[in-house]
C-alpha positions in Angstrom: -7.6 -15.6 -30.2 -6.4 -12.6 -28.6 -2.7 -11.8 -28.6 -1.0 -10.6 -25.6 2.4 -9.1 -25.2 4.6 -9.6 -22.0 7.0 -7.1 -20.7 9.0 -8.9 -17.9 9.3 -12.6 -17.2 10.4 -12.6 -13.8 8.6 -14.0 -10.6 5.2 -12.6 -11.5 5.9 -12.7 -15.2 6.7 -16.5 -15.0 3.4 -17.2 -12.8 1.2 -15.3 -15.4 2.6 -17.1 -18.4 2.2 -20.3 -16.2 -1.6 -19.8 -15.7 -2.0 -18.9 -19.5 -0.3 -22.0 -20.6 -1.9 -24.4 -18.2 -5.7 -23.4 -18.6 -7.2 -26.8 -17.7 -9.8 -26.3 -15.2 -9.6 -22.5 -15.4 -12.2 -20.3 -17.0 -12.6 -21.2 -20.6 -11.8 -17.5 -21.8 -8.2 -18.2 -20.9 -8.0 -20.7 -23.7 -8.6 -17.4 -26.2 -5.3 -15.8 -25.0 -2.0 -16.5 -26.5 1.5 -14.8 -25.5 2.7 -13.7 -28.8 5.9 -12.0 -27.5 7.5 -11.5 -24.2 10.2 -8.8 -23.6 12.9 -9.8 -21.6 16.4 -8.4 -20.5 18.2 -11.7 -21.5 17.6 -14.4 -23.7 20.0 -16.6 -22.0 18.5 -16.8 -18.6 17.2 -20.1 -17.3 13.3 -19.7 -16.9 10.9 -22.0 -15.0 8.4 -21.6 -17.8 8.9 -22.7 -21.3 7.9 -20.3 -24.1 8.9 -20.7 -27.8 12.2 -19.2 -28.7 10.4 -16.8 -31.3 8.3 -15.5 -28.7 11.2 -14.3 -26.4 12.6 -10.8 -27.6 14.9 -8.3 -26.0 13.2 -5.6 -28.0 11.0 -4.3 -25.8 9.5 -1.7 -28.2 8.4 -4.4 -30.5 6.2 -5.6 -28.0 4.4 -2.5 -27.4 4.0 -1.6 -31.1 3.2 -5.0 -32.6 0.0 -4.4 -34.4 -1.2 -8.0 -33.8 -1.1 -7.6 -29.9 -4.3 -6.5 -28.2 -3.1 -6.4 -24.8 0.2 -5.4 -23.0 1.0 -6.8 -19.5 4.0 -4.7 -17.9 5.5 -6.7 -15.0 8.8 -5.2 -15.2 8.3 -2.8 -12.2 10.2 0.5 -11.6 9.5 3.9 -13.1 11.3 3.8 -16.2 11.2 2.2 -18.8 7.9 1.0 -17.7 6.1 4.5 -17.8 7.5 5.1 -21.4 6.5 1.5 -22.8 3.2 1.8 -21.1 2.4 5.1 -22.8 3.7 3.9 -26.2 1.6 0.9 -25.9 -1.5 3.1 -25.3 -0.6 5.3 -28.3 -0.7 2.1 -30.4 -4.2 1.1 -29.1 -3.3 -1.7 -26.6 -5.0 -2.4 -23.6 -2.9 -2.4 -20.4 -2.3 -4.8 -17.4 0.1 -4.0 -14.9 1.1 -4.7 -11.3 3.3 -1.7 -11.2 2.0 0.4 -8.3 4.9 2.8 -8.2 4.4 4.0 -11.7 0.6 4.3 -11.5 1.1 6.1 -8.1 3.3 8.6 -9.5 2.2 8.6 -13.3 -1.5 7.6 -13.2 -2.6 10.8 -14.3 -0.6 10.9 -17.4 -1.5 7.3 -18.1 -5.1 7.2 -17.6 -5.6 10.5 -19.5 -3.8 9.0 -22.7 -5.8 5.6 -21.9 -9.2 7.5 -21.9 -8.4 9.5 -25.1 -7.1 6.2 -27.0 -10.4 4.2 -25.6 -8.3 1.5 -24.1 -8.2 0.0 -20.5 -5.6 0.2 -17.7 -6.3 -2.4 -15.3 -4.4 -2.7 -12.0 -5.7 -5.2 -9.7 -2.4 -6.6 -9.0 -0.8 -3.4 -8.0 -2.4 -3.4 -4.6 -2.7 -6.5 -2.2 -1.2 -9.1 -4.5 -3.8 -11.5 -5.0 -6.4 -9.9 -2.7 -9.4 -8.8 -5.0 -9.7 -5.2 -4.0 -9.6 -2.9 -6.9 -12.5 -4.3 -8.7 -14.6 -4.4 -5.4 -14.0 -0.9 -4.7 -14.9 0.0 -8.1 -18.0 -2.2 -8.6 -19.4 -4.2 -5.4 -18.6 -1.2 -3.0 -19.2 1.6 -5.6 -22.8 2.3 -4.2 -21.5 3.2 -0.7 -20.3 6.4 0.5 -16.7 5.3 1.5 -15.6 6.9 4.8 -12.4 5.2 5.3 -9.9 2.8 3.9 -7.4 1.6 6.2 -4.8 -1.3 5.3 -1.8 -3.4 6.1 -0.6 -3.3 2.7 3.2 -4.0 2.8 4.1 -7.6 3.7 7.7 -7.0 4.5 7.1 -4.7 7.2 4.4 -6.5 8.6 6.6 -9.6 8.7 9.2 -7.6 10.5 6.8 -6.3 13.0 5.2 -9.5 13.8 8.7 -11.1 14.4 9.6 -8.3 16.5 6.6 -8.9 18.6 6.6 -12.7 18.7 10.4 -12.8 19.6 11.2 -9.6 21.4 13.8 -9.0 18.6 15.4 -5.8 17.3 14.7 -4.1 14.0 18.0 -4.8 12.5 18.2 -8.6 13.3 14.7 -9.2 12.0 15.2 -7.2 8.8 18.4 -9.3 8.2 16.6 -12.4 8.5 13.8 -11.2 6.3 16.4 -10.5 3.7 17.7 -13.9 4.0 14.3 -15.6 3.5 13.4 -13.3 0.4 10.8 -11.3 2.0 12.7 -8.0 2.1 14.9 -6.6 -0.9 18.7 -6.0 -0.5 17.8 -2.4 -0.5 14.6 -2.6 1.7 14.2 1.5 1.7 10.8 1.5 -0.3 9.2 -1.0 2.2 10.7 0.0 5.6 10.6 3.7 4.9 6.7 3.4 4.0 7.2 4.3 0.2 5.7 1.1 -1.1 2.5 1.4 1.2 2.2 5.0 0.2 2.1 4.0 -3.5 -0.6 1.6 -2.6 -2.9 3.8 -0.5 -2.5 6.6 -3.2 -4.1 4.2 -5.6 -6.9 3.0 -3.1 -7.5 6.4 -2.4 -8.1 7.4 -6.0 -10.8 4.8 -6.6 -12.5 4.7 -3.2 -12.8 8.5 -3.3 -13.0 9.0 -7.0 -10.1 11.4 -7.4 -6.7 11.6 -8.3 -4.0 11.7 -5.8 -0.5 13.6 -5.9 1.8 10.9 -4.5 4.2 13.2 -3.1 1.5 14.7 -0.9 0.9 11.6 1.2 2.4 11.7 4.6 4.6 8.9 5.0 6.6 7.4 7.9 8.5 4.0 8.0 9.4 1.5 10.9 12.9 2.1 11.3 12.5 3.9 14.6 10.4 1.1 16.1 12.3 -0.7 18.7 11.8 -3.9 21.0 11.1 -1.5 23.8 8.1 -0.1 22.1 6.7 -3.3 20.9 6.9 -4.4 24.6 5.2 -1.3 25.9 2.3 -1.4 23.3 1.9 -5.0 24.5 1.4 -4.1 28.1 -1.0 -1.2 27.1 -3.2 -3.8 25.0 -1.8 -2.9 21.8 0.1 -4.2 18.9 2.2 -1.9 16.3 1.2 -2.2 12.5 2.4 -0.1 9.7 -1.0 1.2 8.3 -1.8 3.1 5.3 -5.0 5.1 6.1 -7.1 7.2 3.8 -10.4 8.9 5.3 -12.9 11.6 4.9 -12.5 14.4 7.4 -16.4 14.4 7.9 -19.4 13.2 5.8 -20.2 16.4 4.4 -16.6 17.4 3.6 -14.5 16.6 0.5 -11.4 17.0 2.1 -9.2 13.7 2.7 -6.5 12.7 5.0 -3.9 10.2 3.7 -1.1 8.9 5.6 1.2 6.1 6.1 2.8 5.5 9.6 3.4 3.1 12.3 0.4 2.8 14.6 -0.5 1.5 18.0 -3.7 -0.8 17.0 -5.8 -2.3 19.9 -5.6 -6.2 20.2 -9.4 -6.5 19.6 -9.2 -4.6 16.3 -9.6 -6.7 13.1 -6.3 -5.5 11.8 -4.4 -6.5 14.9 -4.3 -10.3 14.0 -2.9 -9.8 10.6 0.5 -11.4 10.7 3.4 -12.3 8.7 3.7 -11.3 5.1 -0.1 -11.2 4.9 -2.0 -8.1 3.9 -5.5 -6.9 4.8 -7.7 -3.9 3.8 -10.6 -2.6 5.8 -13.1 -0.6 3.9 -15.6 1.3 5.8 -18.8 3.0 4.3 -22.6 3.4 4.2 -24.8 1.8 4.2 -22.4 -1.1 4.1 -20.6 -0.6 7.4 -17.4 -2.4 7.6 -15.8 -5.0 5.4 -12.2 -6.5 5.3 -10.2 -8.2 2.5 -7.5 -10.4 3.6 -5.0 -12.6 1.9 -1.3 -13.1 0.5 0.0 -9.5 -0.4 2.8 -10.7 -2.7 4.2 -13.6 -4.4 4.2 -15.3 -7.9 1.1 -17.2 -7.6 -1.1 -14.8 -5.9 0.0 -11.7 -7.9 -0.3 -13.6 -11.1 -3.8 -14.4 -10.3 -4.6 -10.9 -10.1 -2.7 -10.2 -13.3 -4.6 -12.7 -15.1 -8.1 -11.9 -13.7 -7.5 -8.4 -15.5 -6.4 -9.9 -18.7 -9.7 -12.1 -18.5 -11.8 -9.0 -17.9 -10.4 -7.5 -21.0 -10.9 -10.4 -23.2 -14.5 -10.7 -21.7 -15.3 -7.4 -22.9 -13.9 -7.5 -26.3 -15.8 -10.9 -26.7 -19.1 -9.3 -25.8 -18.5 -5.8 -27.5 -15.6 -6.0 -30.0 -12.8 -3.7 -30.4 -15.1 -0.6 -29.4 -13.8 2.7 -28.1 -16.9 3.1 -25.5 -15.1 2.2 -22.3 -17.0 0.3 -19.6 -17.3 3.2 -16.9 -17.1 0.3 -14.0 -13.8 -0.8 -15.3 -12.2 2.5 -16.7 -11.0 5.5 -14.9 -13.4 8.4 -15.4 -12.5 11.0 -12.8 -10.2 13.9 -13.6 -10.2 16.1 -10.5 -7.6 15.8 -7.7 -8.5 15.1 -4.2 -8.3 17.8 -1.6 -5.9 16.5 1.0 -5.7 17.9 4.6 -2.2 18.7 6.2 -1.3 16.2 8.8 -1.1 18.9 11.4 -5.1 19.0 11.2 -5.3 15.3 11.8 -7.3 14.4 15.0 -6.2 11.3 16.5 -4.7 9.7 19.7 -1.1 9.5 20.5 1.5 7.5 22.5 4.6 9.0 23.8 7.5 7.9 25.9 9.6 10.1 27.9 12.8 9.7 29.6 12.9 12.0 32.6 15.3 13.0 35.4 14.3 11.6 38.8 13.0 14.9 40.0 9.8 15.8 42.1 6.7 16.8 40.0 7.9 15.7 36.6 4.4 14.2 35.8 2.8 17.5 37.0 5.1 19.3 34.4 4.1 16.9 31.5 0.3 17.5 32.6 0.6 21.4 32.5 2.6 21.3 29.3 0.0 19.3 27.7 -2.9 21.2 29.1 -1.4 24.4 27.8 -2.1 23.0 24.3 -5.6 21.4 24.8 -3.9 18.0 24.8 -6.0 15.8 27.1 -4.3 12.6 28.6 -6.1 9.1 28.9 -3.2 7.4 30.9 0.0 8.3 32.4 2.1 5.5 33.5 5.6 5.5 35.1 7.1 2.2 33.8 10.3 2.4 35.8 13.9 3.4 35.6 16.2 3.1 32.4 19.9 4.1 33.1 19.0 6.1 36.3 16.2 8.0 34.2 12.5 7.7 35.0 10.6 6.3 32.3 6.8 7.6 31.5 4.5 6.5 28.9 1.5 8.7 28.0 -1.5 7.9 26.0 -3.8 10.8 24.8 -7.3 11.3 23.9 -8.2 12.5 20.5 -6.1 15.6 20.0 -5.1 17.6 17.0 -1.5 16.6 15.7 -0.5 20.3 15.6 -1.4 21.0 19.0 0.2 17.7 20.1 3.5 18.4 18.5 3.6 22.0 20.1 3.0 20.5 23.5 6.1 18.1 22.7 8.2 21.1 21.6 7.4 22.9 25.1 8.1 19.5 26.9 11.4 19.1 25.2 12.6 22.3 26.7 11.9 21.3 30.5 14.8 20.7 32.5 13.3 17.5 33.9 13.2 15.9 30.6 16.2 14.1 29.0 14.7 13.0 25.7 11.4 11.8 24.0 12.6 8.5 22.4 9.1 7.5 20.8 5.8 9.3 19.6 3.4 6.9 17.9 -0.1 7.5 16.9 -3.0 5.2 18.0 -6.1 4.0 16.0 
């Protein structure tokens, strides 16, 4: 038997325990795993899974230092004490399974360095995409490809909000309140709606897809608070939907420079990611010689996330069964890279843009816009005067591929024009 220590018995922890306590019809390896200790904040809380009283403890350190425990599963979330407990468990020779994307995105360097030195695994399938298998496929099945780009809808809360805004023409604040009432959004939704959660996840995916560590604070990050029903409507008229995308891509095939970013994006309706709605996630991977492949499924929840957690536990048990408690780590499951990816500043990004202008109704305003864009090598794909709003002409432009720095300089010049009242919205186009 292999002894497991569980840190956290909330939604995902309960789902994990339930799988391990009900192994009938599942992989027989699961029958060799027992929960020896489960660290919780309170012993008095009513729980949906029954564990023996002597398994539960509020002494979290006793879980990570117990000499009989082989695997520590961290499902507490947050940065501390999760980080310290993970490092302490590694120091005591425990293998780690975690769903904690925030702690891995910010402290992965420290954690993986310690794990490699200790000869233990840190497996994180549940940290990105809930129940969607993506970490292991990137490490193994897709590992022979030269990955060019990873694009994902990796936050179910924001995808639900944008889906509802699109379907019902509702405003952001109203849909956010509804999402909170349904349990899709936290009482404090900052990490989701400001893009932080997605940035954590694309940092992790980047490190695996491009075999280099990522400094999370270097990831360009924008959220969806500024998206209005107006933008949703205009995107629809132009043949787009708006999604919060997490993107990591190589600047060129022969370059090591990467561009990593999270922001709301206009996605053409025929694009595979355009039809991913509700709380679902999808991750699109492009590489050679494979081409394009998409992973799709439930991005959160007790069952899907617990499925990913237990798959990692089972992988470790399978390795221990076949090779014993050796210090030689399987390179297809461990983290072997040490260097940091070189990230290109957002100003160097080349992409298309959507922008909406409110202009005073004066002759030649569209010409003035064209001149200012031309001054900074910004080529326009389309210019549409939508109509009038509060006696102001409303003009929407979509550019061809341009360098972001040039586009921003053009906007600064346009803002200074007497004919321009404001620029309510600027969005990138996939």
